N, C-alpha and C positions, 0 to 999 in steps of 0.2 A: 502494501498499499503508500508507504512512505517512498517507495522509490519510485514509483506511479508518479504521486505528487510531485517529486521534483523532475519530474521528466517532463510536466504539466507545465509547468514554474519555468522550467529553460527552455522549451516550445511557446510559451505565452511572450516572454521576454525577447525570444530571435523572431519573433513577429511583429512586436512592438516597433523594435529598430529597425527591420524592414522595412514597415510600414512610415515611418519617422522618415529613411534613407528617402521611400518612393515619394514622396510629398517635398523634400528639398528645394524650395527653400521654400518655408511657411511662416515666415517673417521676415522682420527689416535685417540686412543683414549689414553689420559696422567693418568699415573699412581705416585699421590705425594708423593716421600720418607722423613718420618721427620728426615730422617743422613746421611753423607756423599757418594761420593760413596765410595765403597770398604768396606761398612760395610754388617755385616751379614745381612742384613734389604734391601739392597738396590741390594744385591746380589738374594735373594731371587725373587726379584721384576724382574730383566730381564731375571731370569729364564724361569720365569710363564709369564710373559710379552712375550719373543719367542716363545714362545707357542700357544699363544691363538693367538698370531700373525699370526703366520703362518697359522692356524687357520681357521679365519677368515676373512682372507685376507687383514688384516688394520695392520697397524703401531700400534702397543702398546709402547709409551713411559716411560720414565721414568726421573721424575724431581726431583731432589733430594734440599728440603726444610729444611735445615737443623739448631739447633741451638732452643734455650730454650725447650731443654726436649721434641721435639716435638709439641708442641702449635704451633707453627708459619704450620706448615704445616698442621696441623688442621684446625685452624682458615681459611685459605687458602679454603680448601675443604668444610668448612661448608659454607662458603659465595658462591660458586659457583651456577652456575646453575643444577641444577637438571636432566640434561639428558641425567648420564648414560658417558660421554667423562671427567668428571674429577675425578678422584676417591682417596683416599688414602689408601697407604698401611700402615694400624694403627698398635701398638704396646701395649703393659700394658704401657707404656712413657705418651703419650697424651693421651689415652683414661681413664688410671687406673691411673696410677699418678700426673700426673697434675691435675683434677681436685678434690684427695683425700691430694694434697700439698700446694694448692693454697684457698687462699678464694674467690678470683674474678678470676675463667681460665675462658681466652676470648671464648669458648664455653660450651651448655651442653652436654658431653659423650652422650646421651640416646637420645635428642631429636633431635640433630643437626645434627646422619647421619643417611645415612640409611645402617644398615648392609647387606652383601651381602654374602661373605660367610668368614667363620675360614680356616686360614691356618692352621696352625702351632705353635708346642713348639720350643722353643731353648735351647740347654743344655746349662745350666751353673752349674759348679764347685766351691765344696766348697776348696779350698788351701791356704796353707802356706808356709810359705818361711822354708827352710829344717832347718833354727837353732832353730826352734820349737819343744821342746820334741813330744808333742800331736805328736800320731801318727792314731786316731781316734776320732771320734766326741764326745765323750763320754769322753776319757781324754783332749779332747780340753776345754769340759766346765769344766770339776774339776780342769786342772789348770787355768782356768779363774775365778773362782770361791777363789781359794787360794791364786789368786792375781789379786785383783778389779781392774781396770782401767790400770793395766799394758800391755793386749793387744794391738794394735794399730791397729783399720781394715782398708783397703783403698776403696773406691767405686767411680767409672770410671759413671754412670750411676745410673737411677732414681732402677730400680731393685734390685744393690747392695746395695742402700741404704732402700728399703723397704724389702728387704729379711734381711739383717744383724741384722737390727732393731727387724722385727722379730723374729728372731734365739736367741739373745740375751735377746728379752724379755722371752719369752717362758721359754729358759735355766734358767733366771733369773742372769745371771753374767751380770760386767758389762765392758765394755770397751772403747775405744777412739776413735773417727769417725775423720779419715784425708780424707776430700771429696777432689777429684780432676777431672778436666773435662773433661777423657774419660779414656777408660779401659787402651791404652797403656800408657800414664802417670803414671797411679795406679801400671800398673803394672813392669816398672821400677823400682821403688821404692821398689814393692815387692821383686823385686831380688835382688837386694841391700842390703835387711832386714831393710831399715825405715819403713819399714809396717809389719806388720807380717800376715795379714790375709785380706781372700777376697776371695766375692761370686764373680765370672767370666766368661764370656761367654769359651766355648769351642777354638774359634776361636784365645784369646790369651792364651791361657792358654795351648794346648793339645804338644806343640811342646816342652813347658820349662819342662813340666810334665812327657815326656817321654825321655827328657835327665837330668831328675832330681835336674834341677836347684827352681822348685816347687813340694810340696806333695798334691797328691789329697788326701782328706778326703770323700768327697760324691759327688753324683749329685744332683742335685734337683729335678729332672726328677722322675716320677709317674714306670718307670721301668730305667733298667741298662743300660747306654751310651755303645754303639758298640765301640766305639773310644775306654773306658776303661772298659769292661765287667768281672773286677774283683773288678771293685771298687761298691760299696754302693750304692743304694739311701739315702735321708735324714729318709726315712723311714725305711728303714730299719738297719739305723745308730742310732735311738733309735726317732728320733723325728716325726711321722706321722701326727702331726698336722699339719705339715708343709704346708703350703696351697698357699703357693707365687707360682705365675705363670708368666715365663716370653712367652710371645703367639705373635702371626700378624693376624690380620683379613683385610679382605677387605672391605672397605664402601667407599660409595657415600654420595652428600649432602641429607639432611634429604627430603622427599615429591617427591623421583624418582619415577616413573611409573611402578607399580610392572611388566609390560611385559620389562620393560628394566633390570629392577633386574633378573627380572627371567632368560633372556638371558645372565648376566653375569654370575651368578651363575652356569648355565650350563659348559658354556663353561670353568669357572674356573676351577672346580671339574673336566671334562674329564680333561685339562692340567695336574694334579695332581696326574690321573691316569694313565697315558704313563709312560712305562719303563723307558725311558731316565729322564723324571722329578724328577722321584723317584729317581733314582742312583743318579744323579746331587746334590738332595737335603740330601742324603744320606752325602756323602763327605762335605757338610756343617756338618753334625752333628744336621739336621732341621729335625721334627718330621712332616710329614703333616696329616694334622688331616680335611678335608674338612664337611663341613654343608649345613643345611639350611639355610635363610636368618633368620627364625625365634630361631633358636638354636644358633646362633652368638650371638640375641639381646641379650637373658638368659644369657649366658656366659660372654657379661661385663657388668650386672648388678652385678652378682654375683662377677668377680672379684675389680668392683670397692667397693661393702659394702666393701670385703676381703679386698682390700687394707684398707678404712677408719680406719674400727674397730683394724686391724695393728696398724695403726699409733696411733691409741689413746691407744692402748694398748700399745706402746713404748714409749706414752707422746709424741709425734712429732707433732705439732702445723701447723694447716694451715699458711702459711704467706701471 
């Protein structure tokens, strides 16, 4: 009798679980964004969330949890229930830089998350103050070698920190690092000439480049940006080994059911294929790159190793 009862309970629980999966999603989905409202990651999350929400008949809510280079948001999602209703719009900050820069990160970038789909790549430019004589990346390297320690570079995020460290290491140049809490503060000092150089996002630099207050030397993307089609890529500018990518991808907590992962992948990939979404992303200079969960998992491992090896080569030790 007891065995029969246990078997009945197990069957009922399995049926309930299957029913919940079959109905997914049956309530709002939350995307936690590791940056403030108005940031590039916030914007792309809202564009995709609105499109997916309309398609599935459920609200997709964006919840901004900024701070600690994305570690706050990452830690919250890592601890969430793996039911598909709490997701992370991760970038290279929480899942590449934090694990590479910290001795004891609050999560395992590979084991504590379920990859859903790659989202895409942010456009970054190498920009200098007009007072810097260099007009090209090659000239900048030559100038830095001739005057070691005389060029100051600003950073406002982990992409800037790691990208410039890698650049300096590969070019064998010495520059002075001036860190800022965010890109807006760094750009203010770059415009004033208090710092000379910055690897910065298109959203904070493009207007200043177009009005001549900053000079762009290259883009870090693998292909030229439509915003500045005459500007060379960093590979075209003489550094094909540059491998730091500023990316975004969608994740859930570890151990999510495969059926839920597949449904989310299907809906977000479909949204990225819609003309209105693609047009909005193009305005953000964001390059969409939807993928399978397996492709995103491999990419995360590749980028994590790239960040770690780059920081080791630049002499940056985890803290």
